[in-house]
TORKOL-4160 file (C-alpha; in steps of 0.2 Angstrom, whole numbers, padded with zeros to 4 digits, m for minus):
437
<pt num="1" X="m0017" Y="0130" Z="m0059"/>
<pt num="2" X="0001" Y="0123" Z="m0056"/>
<pt num="3" X="0016" Y="0122" Z="m0066"/>
<pt num="4" X="0027" Y="0110" Z="m0066"/>
<pt num="5" X="0042" Y="0111" Z="m0080"/>
<pt num="6" X="0057" Y="0100" Z="m0083"/>
<pt num="7" X="0052" Y="0084" Z="m0074"/>
<pt num="8" X="0056" Y="0067" Z="m0082"/>
<pt num="9" X="0037" Y="0058" Z="m0083"/>
<pt num="10" X="0035" Y="0041" Z="m0079"/>
<pt num="11" X="0019" Y="0033" Z="m0080"/>
<pt num="12" X="0017" Y="0014" Z="m0084"/>
<pt num="13" X="0000" Y="0015" Z="m0089"/>
<pt num="14" X="0002" Y="0025" Z="m0104"/>
<pt num="15" X="0021" Y="0021" Z="m0107"/>
<pt num="16" X="0024" Y="0039" Z="m0104"/>
<pt num="17" X="0045" Y="0041" Z="m0100"/>
<pt num="18" X="0052" Y="0059" Z="m0104"/>
<pt num="19" X="0056" Y="0074" Z="m0098"/>
<pt num="20" X="0042" Y="0087" Z="m0102"/>
<pt num="21" X="0031" Y="0099" Z="m0090"/>
<pt num="22" X="0014" Y="0096" Z="m0083"/>
<pt num="23" X="m0001" Y="0110" Z="m0082"/>
<pt num="24" X="m0013" Y="0107" Z="m0068"/>
<pt num="25" X="m0030" Y="0116" Z="m0066"/>
<pt num="26" X="m0043" Y="0113" Z="m0056"/>
<pt num="27" X="m0039" Y="0095" Z="m0050"/>
<pt num="28" X="m0036" Y="0088" Z="m0067"/>
<pt num="29" X="m0020" Y="0088" Z="m0077"/>
<pt num="30" X="m0027" Y="0099" Z="m0094"/>
<pt num="31" X="m0008" Y="0098" Z="m0102"/>
<pt num="32" X="0008" Y="0089" Z="m0103"/>
<pt num="33" X="0022" Y="0090" Z="m0118"/>
<pt num="34" X="0038" Y="0099" Z="m0121"/>
<pt num="35" X="0041" Y="0117" Z="m0114"/>
<pt num="36" X="0025" Y="0121" Z="m0111"/>
<pt num="37" X="0026" Y="0141" Z="m0107"/>
<pt num="38" X="0036" Y="0141" Z="m0124"/>
<pt num="39" X="0027" Y="0156" Z="m0135"/>
<pt num="40" X="0010" Y="0154" Z="m0139"/>
<pt num="41" X="0013" Y="0133" Z="m0140"/>
<pt num="42" X="m0004" Y="0123" Z="m0140"/>
<pt num="43" X="m0003" Y="0107" Z="m0130"/>
<pt num="44" X="m0018" Y="0096" Z="m0130"/>
<pt num="45" X="m0031" Y="0110" Z="m0131"/>
<pt num="46" X="m0021" Y="0123" Z="m0121"/>
<pt num="47" X="m0013" Y="0135" Z="m0124"/>
<pt num="48" X="m0003" Y="0146" Z="m0114"/>
<pt num="49" X="0013" Y="0161" Z="m0114"/>
<pt num="50" X="0025" Y="0164" Z="m0105"/>
<pt num="51" X="0017" Y="0178" Z="m0100"/>
<pt num="52" X="0004" Y="0167" Z="m0093"/>
<pt num="53" X="0017" Y="0154" Z="m0083"/>
<pt num="54" X="0023" Y="0168" Z="m0072"/>
<pt num="55" X="0006" Y="0168" Z="m0064"/>
<pt num="56" X="0007" Y="0150" Z="m0059"/>
<pt num="57" X="0013" Y="0140" Z="m0046"/>
<pt num="58" X="0027" Y="0134" Z="m0051"/>
<pt num="59" X="0040" Y="0118" Z="m0049"/>
<pt num="60" X="0057" Y="0116" Z="m0058"/>
<pt num="61" X="0057" Y="0098" Z="m0057"/>
<pt num="62" X="0074" Y="0097" Z="m0067"/>
<pt num="63" X="0082" Y="0082" Z="m0062"/>
<pt num="64" X="0067" Y="0075" Z="m0053"/>
<pt num="65" X="0056" Y="0062" Z="m0057"/>
<pt num="66" X="0035" Y="0064" Z="m0059"/>
<pt num="67" X="0027" Y="0049" Z="m0057"/>
<pt num="68" X="0007" Y="0046" Z="m0052"/>
<pt num="69" X="0003" Y="0048" Z="m0035"/>
<pt num="70" X="0006" Y="0030" Z="m0023"/>
<pt num="71" X="m0008" Y="0023" Z="m0020"/>
<pt num="72" X="m0004" Y="0011" Z="m0003"/>
<pt num="73" X="m0021" Y="0000" Z="m0002"/>
<pt num="74" X="m0016" Y="m0009" Z="0015"/>
<pt num="75" X="m0014" Y="0005" Z="0029"/>
<pt num="76" X="m0019" Y="0004" Z="0048"/>
<pt num="77" X="m0023" Y="0020" Z="0055"/>
<pt num="78" X="m0030" Y="0017" Z="0072"/>
<pt num="79" X="m0045" Y="0029" Z="0071"/>
<pt num="80" X="m0059" Y="0024" Z="0079"/>
<pt num="81" X="m0051" Y="0017" Z="0097"/>
<pt num="82" X="m0032" Y="0018" Z="0097"/>
<pt num="83" X="m0030" Y="0036" Z="0090"/>
<pt num="84" X="m0012" Y="0038" Z="0103"/>
<pt num="85" X="m0004" Y="0027" Z="0088"/>
<pt num="86" X="m0010" Y="0034" Z="0075"/>
<pt num="87" X="m0028" Y="0045" Z="0068"/>
<pt num="88" X="m0033" Y="0049" Z="0053"/>
<pt num="89" X="m0027" Y="0065" Z="0051"/>
<pt num="90" X="m0009" Y="0061" Z="0057"/>
<pt num="91" X="m0010" Y="0044" Z="0046"/>
<pt num="92" X="m0012" Y="0055" Z="0031"/>
<pt num="93" X="0002" Y="0067" Z="0035"/>
<pt num="94" X="0014" Y="0050" Z="0035"/>
<pt num="95" X="0006" Y="0046" Z="0018"/>
<pt num="96" X="0009" Y="0063" Z="0011"/>
<pt num="97" X="0027" Y="0065" Z="0015"/>
<pt num="98" X="0028" Y="0045" Z="0006"/>
<pt num="99" X="0021" Y="0053" Z="m0010"/>
<pt num="100" X="0005" Y="0043" Z="m0006"/>
<pt num="101" X="m0011" Y="0051" Z="m0013"/>
<pt num="102" X="m0025" Y="0037" Z="m0009"/>
<pt num="103" X="m0022" Y="0027" Z="0005"/>
<pt num="104" X="m0036" Y="0012" Z="0007"/>
<pt num="105" X="m0041" Y="0010" Z="0026"/>
<pt num="106" X="m0042" Y="m0008" Z="0035"/>
<pt num="107" X="m0058" Y="m0011" Z="0049"/>
<pt num="108" X="m0049" Y="m0018" Z="0063"/>
<pt num="109" X="m0054" Y="m0001" Z="0072"/>
<pt num="110" X="m0062" Y="0000" Z="0089"/>
<pt num="111" X="m0076" Y="0000" Z="0086"/>
<pt num="112" X="m0074" Y="m0010" Z="0070"/>
<pt num="113" X="m0079" Y="m0006" Z="0053"/>
<pt num="114" X="m0093" Y="m0018" Z="0052"/>
<pt num="115" X="m0108" Y="m0004" Z="0055"/>
<pt num="116" X="m0115" Y="0011" Z="0044"/>
<pt num="117" X="m0110" Y="0023" Z="0059"/>
<pt num="118" X="m0092" Y="0017" Z="0063"/>
<pt num="119" X="m0090" Y="0018" Z="0042"/>
<pt num="120" X="m0098" Y="0035" Z="0042"/>
<pt num="121" X="m0086" Y="0042" Z="0056"/>
<pt num="122" X="m0071" Y="0036" Z="0045"/>
<pt num="123" X="m0076" Y="0044" Z="0029"/>
<pt num="124" X="m0081" Y="0058" Z="0038"/>
<pt num="125" X="m0064" Y="0061" Z="0046"/>
<pt num="126" X="m0055" Y="0053" Z="0029"/>
<pt num="127" X="m0063" Y="0072" Z="0019"/>
<pt num="128" X="m0055" Y="0081" Z="0031"/>
<pt num="129" X="m0036" Y="0073" Z="0027"/>
<pt num="130" X="m0028" Y="0082" Z="0012"/>
<pt num="131" X="m0026" Y="0065" Z="0003"/>
<pt num="132" X="m0038" Y="0052" Z="m0002"/>
<pt num="133" X="m0043" Y="0042" Z="0012"/>
<pt num="134" X="m0055" Y="0026" Z="0006"/>
<pt num="135" X="m0060" Y="0014" Z="0019"/>
<pt num="136" X="m0065" Y="m0006" Z="0019"/>
<pt num="137" X="m0077" Y="m0013" Z="0027"/>
<pt num="138" X="m0077" Y="m0029" Z="0036"/>
<pt num="139" X="m0081" Y="m0045" Z="0031"/>
<pt num="140" X="m0087" Y="m0054" Z="0048"/>
<pt num="141" X="m0098" Y="m0044" Z="0062"/>
<pt num="142" X="m0087" Y="m0040" Z="0076"/>
<pt num="143" X="m0071" Y="m0048" Z="0066"/>
<pt num="144" X="m0079" Y="m0063" Z="0074"/>
<pt num="145" X="m0077" Y="m0072" Z="0057"/>
<pt num="146" X="m0097" Y="m0081" Z="0063"/>
<pt num="147" X="m0106" Y="m0070" Z="0050"/>
<pt num="148" X="m0106" Y="m0060" Z="0038"/>
<pt num="149" X="m0108" Y="m0042" Z="0040"/>
<pt num="150" X="m0122" Y="m0031" Z="0029"/>
<pt num="151" X="m0111" Y="m0030" Z="0012"/>
<pt num="152" X="m0124" Y="m0023" Z="0002"/>
<pt num="153" X="m0126" Y="m0009" Z="0015"/>
<pt num="154" X="m0111" Y="m0003" Z="0020"/>
<pt num="155" X="m0106" Y="m0004" Z="0000"/>
<pt num="156" X="m0118" Y="0008" Z="m0002"/>
<pt num="157" X="m0111" Y="0019" Z="0011"/>
<pt num="158" X="m0096" Y="0021" Z="0004"/>
<pt num="159" X="m0084" Y="0005" Z="0008"/>
<pt num="160" X="m0073" Y="0003" Z="m0007"/>
<pt num="161" X="m0069" Y="m0015" Z="m0001"/>
<pt num="162" X="m0070" Y="m0027" Z="0012"/>
<pt num="163" X="m0058" Y="m0039" Z="0026"/>
<pt num="164" X="m0056" Y="m0045" Z="0042"/>
<pt num="165" X="m0037" Y="m0039" Z="0040"/>
<pt num="166" X="m0026" Y="m0043" Z="0058"/>
<pt num="167" X="m0038" Y="m0058" Z="0061"/>
<pt num="168" X="m0039" Y="m0074" Z="0049"/>
<pt num="169" X="m0056" Y="m0081" Z="0043"/>
<pt num="170" X="m0055" Y="m0100" Z="0048"/>
<pt num="171" X="m0074" Y="m0104" Z="0041"/>
<pt num="172" X="m0071" Y="m0110" Z="0024"/>
<pt num="173" X="m0089" Y="m0107" Z="0022"/>
<pt num="174" X="m0092" Y="m0090" Z="0028"/>
<pt num="175" X="m0079" Y="m0087" Z="0016"/>
<pt num="176" X="m0088" Y="m0093" Z="0002"/>
<pt num="177" X="m0104" Y="m0084" Z="0007"/>
<pt num="178" X="m0093" Y="m0069" Z="0007"/>
<pt num="179" X="m0085" Y="m0072" Z="m0011"/>
<pt num="180" X="m0103" Y="m0075" Z="m0017"/>
<pt num="181" X="m0111" Y="m0058" Z="m0010"/>
<pt num="182" X="m0092" Y="m0048" Z="m0018"/>
<pt num="183" X="m0095" Y="m0058" Z="m0035"/>
<pt num="184" X="m0112" Y="m0048" Z="m0033"/>
<pt num="185" X="m0107" Y="m0032" Z="m0028"/>
<pt num="186" X="m0094" Y="m0031" Z="m0039"/>
<pt num="187" X="m0078" Y="m0026" Z="m0022"/>
<pt num="188" X="m0062" Y="m0036" Z="m0018"/>
<pt num="189" X="m0060" Y="m0046" Z="m0001"/>
<pt num="190" X="m0044" Y="m0044" Z="0005"/>
<pt num="191" X="m0036" Y="m0058" Z="0017"/>
<pt num="192" X="m0027" Y="m0060" Z="0030"/>
<pt num="193" X="m0020" Y="m0078" Z="0028"/>
<pt num="194" X="m0013" Y="m0087" Z="0045"/>
<pt num="195" X="m0020" Y="m0104" Z="0051"/>
<pt num="196" X="m0021" Y="m0099" Z="0070"/>
<pt num="197" X="m0021" Y="m0115" Z="0075"/>
<pt num="198" X="m0002" Y="m0121" Z="0066"/>
<pt num="199" X="0005" Y="m0105" Z="0078"/>
<pt num="200" X="0013" Y="m0107" Z="0093"/>
<pt num="201" X="0021" Y="m0089" Z="0096"/>
<pt num="202" X="0015" Y="m0075" Z="0079"/>
<pt num="203" X="0025" Y="m0062" Z="0075"/>
<pt num="204" X="0043" Y="m0073" Z="0073"/>
<pt num="205" X="0045" Y="m0086" Z="0059"/>
<pt num="206" X="0047" Y="m0105" Z="0064"/>
<pt num="207" X="0062" Y="m0110" Z="0060"/>
<pt num="208" X="0084" Y="m0106" Z="0064"/>
<pt num="209" X="0078" Y="m0089" Z="0074"/>
<pt num="210" X="0063" Y="m0095" Z="0083"/>
<pt num="211" X="0074" Y="m0108" Z="0090"/>
<pt num="212" X="0088" Y="m0098" Z="0094"/>
<pt num="213" X="0075" Y="m0087" Z="0104"/>
<pt num="214" X="0066" Y="m0102" Z="0111"/>
<pt num="215" X="0049" Y="m0100" Z="0104"/>
<pt num="216" X="0038" Y="m0108" Z="0095"/>
<pt num="217" X="0036" Y="m0096" Z="0080"/>
<pt num="218" X="0023" Y="m0096" Z="0067"/>
<pt num="219" X="0028" Y="m0109" Z="0052"/>
<pt num="220" X="0026" Y="m0105" Z="0036"/>
<pt num="221" X="0013" Y="m0118" Z="0032"/>
<pt num="222" X="0000" Y="m0106" Z="0042"/>
<pt num="223" X="m0001" Y="m0096" Z="0026"/>
<pt num="224" X="0001" Y="m0109" Z="0014"/>
<pt num="225" X="m0014" Y="m0117" Z="0018"/>
<pt num="226" X="m0029" Y="m0103" Z="0020"/>
<pt num="227" X="m0018" Y="m0095" Z="0002"/>
<pt num="228" X="m0024" Y="m0112" Z="m0005"/>
<pt num="229" X="m0039" Y="m0113" Z="0001"/>
<pt num="230" X="m0044" Y="m0094" Z="m0004"/>
<pt num="231" X="m0036" Y="m0097" Z="m0022"/>
<pt num="232" X="m0045" Y="m0112" Z="m0022"/>
<pt num="233" X="m0063" Y="m0104" Z="m0018"/>
<pt num="234" X="m0060" Y="m0091" Z="m0030"/>
<pt num="235" X="m0059" Y="m0100" Z="m0043"/>
<pt num="236" X="m0073" Y="m0108" Z="m0040"/>
<pt num="237" X="m0083" Y="m0091" Z="m0036"/>
<pt num="238" X="m0075" Y="m0080" Z="m0049"/>
<pt num="239" X="m0073" Y="m0067" Z="m0033"/>
<pt num="240" X="m0057" Y="m0056" Z="m0035"/>
<pt num="241" X="m0045" Y="m0058" Z="m0019"/>
<pt num="242" X="m0030" Y="m0050" Z="m0013"/>
<pt num="243" X="m0016" Y="m0060" Z="m0003"/>
<pt num="244" X="m0011" Y="m0048" Z="0008"/>
<pt num="245" X="0007" Y="m0047" Z="0014"/>
<pt num="246" X="0013" Y="m0061" Z="0007"/>
<pt num="247" X="0029" Y="m0069" Z="0014"/>
<pt num="248" X="0031" Y="m0087" Z="0011"/>
<pt num="249" X="0039" Y="m0094" Z="m0006"/>
<pt num="250" X="0027" Y="m0107" Z="m0006"/>
<pt num="251" X="0013" Y="m0095" Z="m0005"/>
<pt num="252" X="0019" Y="m0084" Z="m0019"/>
<pt num="253" X="0022" Y="m0100" Z="m0031"/>
<pt num="254" X="0003" Y="m0106" Z="m0028"/>
<pt num="255" X="m0004" Y="m0087" Z="m0032"/>
<pt num="256" X="0007" Y="m0091" Z="m0049"/>
<pt num="257" X="m0002" Y="m0108" Z="m0052"/>
<pt num="258" X="m0018" Y="m0101" Z="m0045"/>
<pt num="259" X="m0017" Y="m0086" Z="m0059"/>
<pt num="260" X="m0012" Y="m0101" Z="m0073"/>
<pt num="261" X="m0028" Y="m0108" Z="m0067"/>
<pt num="262" X="m0037" Y="m0091" Z="m0071"/>
<pt num="263" X="m0040" Y="m0087" Z="m0054"/>
<pt num="264" X="m0044" Y="m0068" Z="m0052"/>
<pt num="265" X="m0031" Y="m0068" Z="m0039"/>
<pt num="266" X="m0021" Y="m0052" Z="m0034"/>
<pt num="267" X="m0004" Y="m0053" Z="m0023"/>
<pt num="268" X="0002" Y="m0039" Z="m0011"/>
<pt num="269" X="0018" Y="m0039" Z="m0003"/>
<pt num="270" X="0027" Y="m0025" Z="0010"/>
<pt num="271" X="0044" Y="m0017" Z="0008"/>
<pt num="272" X="0049" Y="m0026" Z="0027"/>
<pt num="273" X="0046" Y="m0042" Z="0018"/>
<pt num="274" X="0054" Y="m0041" Z="0002"/>
<pt num="275" X="0067" Y="m0031" Z="0011"/>
<pt num="276" X="0073" Y="m0043" Z="0026"/>
<pt num="277" X="0074" Y="m0059" Z="0031"/>
<pt num="278" X="0071" Y="m0069" Z="0050"/>
<pt num="279" X="0088" Y="m0063" Z="0057"/>
<pt num="280" X="0083" Y="m0047" Z="0057"/>
<pt num="281" X="0074" Y="m0050" Z="0074"/>
<pt num="282" X="0091" Y="m0053" Z="0082"/>
<pt num="283" X="0095" Y="m0037" Z="0077"/>
<pt num="284" X="0081" Y="m0028" Z="0080"/>
<pt num="285" X="0069" Y="m0037" Z="0091"/>
<pt num="286" X="0051" Y="m0032" Z="0092"/>
<pt num="287" X="0052" Y="m0017" Z="0079"/>
<pt num="288" X="0055" Y="m0034" Z="0067"/>
<pt num="289" X="0040" Y="m0043" Z="0075"/>
<pt num="290" X="0025" Y="m0043" Z="0061"/>
<pt num="291" X="0013" Y="m0055" Z="0056"/>
<pt num="292" X="0015" Y="m0065" Z="0045"/>
<pt num="293" X="0031" Y="m0063" Z="0051"/>
<pt num="294" X="0049" Y="m0059" Z="0041"/>
<pt num="295" X="0055" Y="m0078" Z="0034"/>
<pt num="296" X="0071" Y="m0088" Z="0028"/>
<pt num="297" X="0081" Y="m0077" Z="0016"/>
<pt num="298" X="0073" Y="m0091" Z="0002"/>
<pt num="299" X="0057" Y="m0088" Z="0005"/>
<pt num="300" X="0062" Y="m0069" Z="0003"/>
<pt num="301" X="0071" Y="m0073" Z="m0013"/>
<pt num="302" X="0056" Y="m0082" Z="m0020"/>
<pt num="303" X="0045" Y="m0065" Z="m0015"/>
<pt num="304" X="0059" Y="m0056" Z="m0028"/>
<pt num="305" X="0056" Y="m0067" Z="m0040"/>
<pt num="306" X="0037" Y="m0065" Z="m0039"/>
<pt num="307" X="0040" Y="m0046" Z="m0038"/>
<pt num="308" X="0052" Y="m0048" Z="m0056"/>
<pt num="309" X="0037" Y="m0062" Z="m0063"/>
<pt num="310" X="0023" Y="m0051" Z="m0061"/>
<pt num="311" X="0016" Y="m0065" Z="m0050"/>
<pt num="312" X="0014" Y="m0050" Z="m0034"/>
<pt num="313" X="0005" Y="m0037" Z="m0041"/>
<pt num="314" X="0007" Y="m0025" Z="m0027"/>
<pt num="315" X="0014" Y="m0016" Z="m0017"/>
<pt num="316" X="0007" Y="m0012" Z="0001"/>
<pt num="317" X="0014" Y="m0006" Z="0016"/>
<pt num="318" X="0002" Y="m0014" Z="0030"/>
<pt num="319" X="0006" Y="0005" Z="0041"/>
<pt num="320" X="0003" Y="m0003" Z="0059"/>
<pt num="321" X="0009" Y="0010" Z="0069"/>
<pt num="322" X="0012" Y="0005" Z="0088"/>
<pt num="323" X="0017" Y="0017" Z="0104"/>
<pt num="324" X="0036" Y="0018" Z="0109"/>
<pt num="325" X="0030" Y="0008" Z="0125"/>
<pt num="326" X="0022" Y="m0007" Z="0117"/>
<pt num="327" X="0035" Y="m0011" Z="0105"/>
<pt num="328" X="0048" Y="m0010" Z="0122"/>
<pt num="329" X="0040" Y="m0024" Z="0130"/>
<pt num="330" X="0048" Y="m0041" Z="0129"/>
<pt num="331" X="0048" Y="m0051" Z="0111"/>
<pt num="332" X="0034" Y="m0059" Z="0115"/>
<pt num="333" X="0022" Y="m0047" Z="0125"/>
<pt num="334" X="0025" Y="m0033" Z="0111"/>
<pt num="335" X="0015" Y="m0031" Z="0097"/>
<pt num="336" X="0018" Y="m0035" Z="0081"/>
<pt num="337" X="0018" Y="m0023" Z="0064"/>
<pt num="338" X="0029" Y="m0009" Z="0059"/>
<pt num="339" X="0027" Y="0010" Z="0050"/>
<pt num="340" X="0030" Y="0010" Z="0034"/>
<pt num="341" X="0023" Y="0026" Z="0024"/>
<pt num="342" X="0037" Y="0035" Z="0026"/>
<pt num="343" X="0049" Y="0022" Z="0018"/>
<pt num="344" X="0039" Y="0011" Z="0006"/>
<pt num="345" X="0047" Y="0022" Z="m0010"/>
<pt num="346" X="0061" Y="0022" Z="m0004"/>
<pt num="347" X="0064" Y="0004" Z="0000"/>
<pt num="348" X="0059" Y="0000" Z="m0017"/>
<pt num="349" X="0071" Y="0012" Z="m0027"/>
<pt num="350" X="0086" Y="0005" Z="m0014"/>
<pt num="351" X="0082" Y="m0013" Z="m0013"/>
<pt num="352" X="0074" Y="m0017" Z="m0030"/>
<pt num="353" X="0077" Y="m0006" Z="m0043"/>
<pt num="354" X="0094" Y="m0001" Z="m0039"/>
<pt num="355" X="0101" Y="m0021" Z="m0037"/>
<pt num="356" X="0091" Y="m0024" Z="m0057"/>
<pt num="357" X="0074" Y="m0034" Z="m0048"/>
<pt num="358" X="0063" Y="m0020" Z="m0057"/>
<pt num="359" X="0063" Y="m0006" Z="m0067"/>
<pt num="360" X="0059" Y="0009" Z="m0058"/>
<pt num="361" X="0042" Y="0009" Z="m0071"/>
<pt num="362" X="0039" Y="m0008" Z="m0064"/>
<pt num="363" X="0041" Y="m0003" Z="m0045"/>
<pt num="364" X="0028" Y="0013" Z="m0050"/>
<pt num="365" X="0016" Y="0002" Z="m0059"/>
<pt num="366" X="0015" Y="m0009" Z="m0041"/>
<pt num="367" X="0013" Y="0006" Z="m0030"/>
<pt num="368" X="0000" Y="0015" Z="m0043"/>
<pt num="369" X="m0011" Y="0007" Z="m0059"/>
<pt num="370" X="m0011" Y="m0011" Z="m0050"/>
<pt num="371" X="m0019" Y="m0003" Z="m0036"/>
<pt num="372" X="m0030" Y="0007" Z="m0042"/>
<pt num="373" X="m0036" Y="m0008" Z="m0051"/>
<pt num="374" X="m0040" Y="m0017" Z="m0041"/>
<pt num="375" X="m0051" Y="m0003" Z="m0032"/>
<pt num="376" X="m0057" Y="0001" Z="m0047"/>
<pt num="377" X="m0049" Y="0020" Z="m0047"/>
<pt num="378" X="m0040" Y="0018" Z="m0063"/>
<pt num="379" X="m0053" Y="0031" Z="m0075"/>
<pt num="380" X="m0045" Y="0046" Z="m0065"/>
<pt num="381" X="m0030" Y="0040" Z="m0053"/>
<pt num="382" X="m0015" Y="0030" Z="m0055"/>
<pt num="383" X="m0008" Y="0037" Z="m0070"/>
<pt num="384" X="m0002" Y="0052" Z="m0081"/>
<pt num="385" X="m0013" Y="0061" Z="m0094"/>
<pt num="386" X="m0023" Y="0074" Z="m0097"/>
<pt num="387" X="m0041" Y="0071" Z="m0089"/>
<pt num="388" X="m0032" Y="0062" Z="m0075"/>
<pt num="389" X="m0034" Y="0069" Z="m0058"/>
<pt num="390" X="m0018" Y="0078" Z="m0054"/>
<pt num="391" X="m0011" Y="0066" Z="m0040"/>
<pt num="392" X="0007" Y="0066" Z="m0041"/>
<pt num="393" X="0023" Y="0064" Z="m0030"/>
<pt num="394" X="0040" Y="0074" Z="m0039"/>
<pt num="395" X="0055" Y="0064" Z="m0029"/>
<pt num="396" X="0075" Y="0062" Z="m0033"/>
<pt num="397" X="0081" Y="0046" Z="m0037"/>
<pt num="398" X="0099" Y="0045" Z="m0032"/>
<pt num="399" X="0096" Y="0058" Z="m0017"/>
<pt num="400" X="0099" Y="0048" Z="m0002"/>
<pt num="401" X="0092" Y="0050" Z="0016"/>
<pt num="402" X="0095" Y="0043" Z="0031"/>
<pt num="403" X="0077" Y="0036" Z="0041"/>
<pt num="404" X="0077" Y="0047" Z="0057"/>
<pt num="405" X="0059" Y="0056" Z="0064"/>
<pt num="406" X="0041" Y="0052" Z="0054"/>
<pt num="407" X="0025" Y="0061" Z="0051"/>
<pt num="408" X="0017" Y="0047" Z="0059"/>
<pt num="409" X="0013" Y="0047" Z="0075"/>
<pt num="410" X="0023" Y="0031" Z="0079"/>
<pt num="411" X="0042" Y="0027" Z="0077"/>
<pt num="412" X="0040" Y="0008" Z="0075"/>
<pt num="413" X="0052" Y="0005" Z="0060"/>
<pt num="414" X="0066" Y="m0008" Z="0060"/>
<pt num="415" X="0072" Y="0007" Z="0046"/>
<pt num="416" X="0078" Y="0020" Z="0060"/>
<pt num="417" X="0095" Y="0026" Z="0055"/>
<pt num="418" X="0095" Y="0016" Z="0037"/>
<pt num="419" X="0102" Y="0027" Z="0023"/>
<pt num="420" X="0092" Y="0026" Z="0006"/>
<pt num="421" X="0089" Y="0031" Z="m0010"/>
<pt num="422" X="0073" Y="0041" Z="m0018"/>
<pt num="423" X="0070" Y="0057" Z="m0008"/>
<pt num="424" X="0051" Y="0063" Z="m0011"/>
<pt num="425" X="0051" Y="0081" Z="m0013"/>
<pt num="426" X="0033" Y="0085" Z="m0017"/>
<pt num="427" X="0016" Y="0075" Z="m0015"/>
<pt num="428" X="0003" Y="0085" Z="m0025"/>
<pt num="429" X="m0014" Y="0079" Z="m0021"/>
<pt num="430" X="m0031" Y="0085" Z="m0032"/>
<pt num="431" X="m0019" Y="0097" Z="m0038"/>
<pt num="432" X="m0014" Y="0107" Z="m0020"/>
<pt num="433" X="0003" Y="0102" Z="m0017"/>
<pt num="434" X="0001" Y="0094" Z="0002"/>
<pt num="435" X="0020" Y="0089" Z="0006"/>
<pt num="436" X="0036" Y="0098" Z="0003"/>
<pt num="437" X="0052" Y="0086" Z="0006"/>
């Protein structure tokens, strides 16, 4: 058993916000309330005395916040095929260090997750991890955008959703067929929205910075046209879709309009897109190169409005590890993407909560219950209450720390050297302490 005492328990789903204790047994929360170790105090059917408490693993969370374990719907663990960058075990350690207890793995591996054999490998490796690692399978065979995978069989073998993330789907007919199948199977589809025919050099926004660098760049229109297409297809099919790593202010407004029409669309944003704009490329070079790229200050302001007004539902890292050698290449040759699991919560606290854009509860809502709901995990995960899974993060929101080293195999982050607020002290998954900070 685990006894967490004196923490400020904050749970967006139930509205819980107060200093109290939690008792965890056999991977579930079995009691919560004030001073559970008091003499003979009964709480939700569990009675515990001070003598009982002495036999527990005790965490004194005085001055700390106790929240549901974070859930990331968008990570790349590079396994199989690119394990020199990351593997499932190292990725899970990075996730635990960031307060995450559940992650959804993308399927752009080598081989891709378009077949049962690769899917079952990912599931087997995920079960060895200290946190919950759940797999998405691909929408198209070989991620070529030409032929649908056998979505029904892949779901039956454990796929929780479908995506070709990393490569946009250009065939609207194939996307429509995928949406029809997703409705039948009751699974979400996640889309990487970039029309490649409009992009000269990806990873950098087409604008003032790309002009200064003398490269073509990636215009916001490349994102906007596919977001519009897929929102309208979802309107007509009823498919639940996730617009991944939204970066364009116009796309934020398009999602807002789609929701007004009743489209079952969810939008996610990364910490780097709400924290930085295109000027970061001039400071950090390839460390600030990603797809979609960091866009203008005006785009970032629209993203912040989208977060504040609930247009953007989820914060997801798009954790994308690359080796130091790869990121040291010239800008046009270096791969796109940065890691994000270990800095995500702190960037949210530093750049959203402290400036007053979101409350702490709103931040956690976008990192816990909303991700859980998208993947139908909300019965036991993403919230705190008696009967819920004991997946928790305990952190000090006012503690500062400097980004220096990582549990990930990779360190490709533009935030290295930055001082952030919000230090993860414990991550608990299934009632077990999987990280101590």
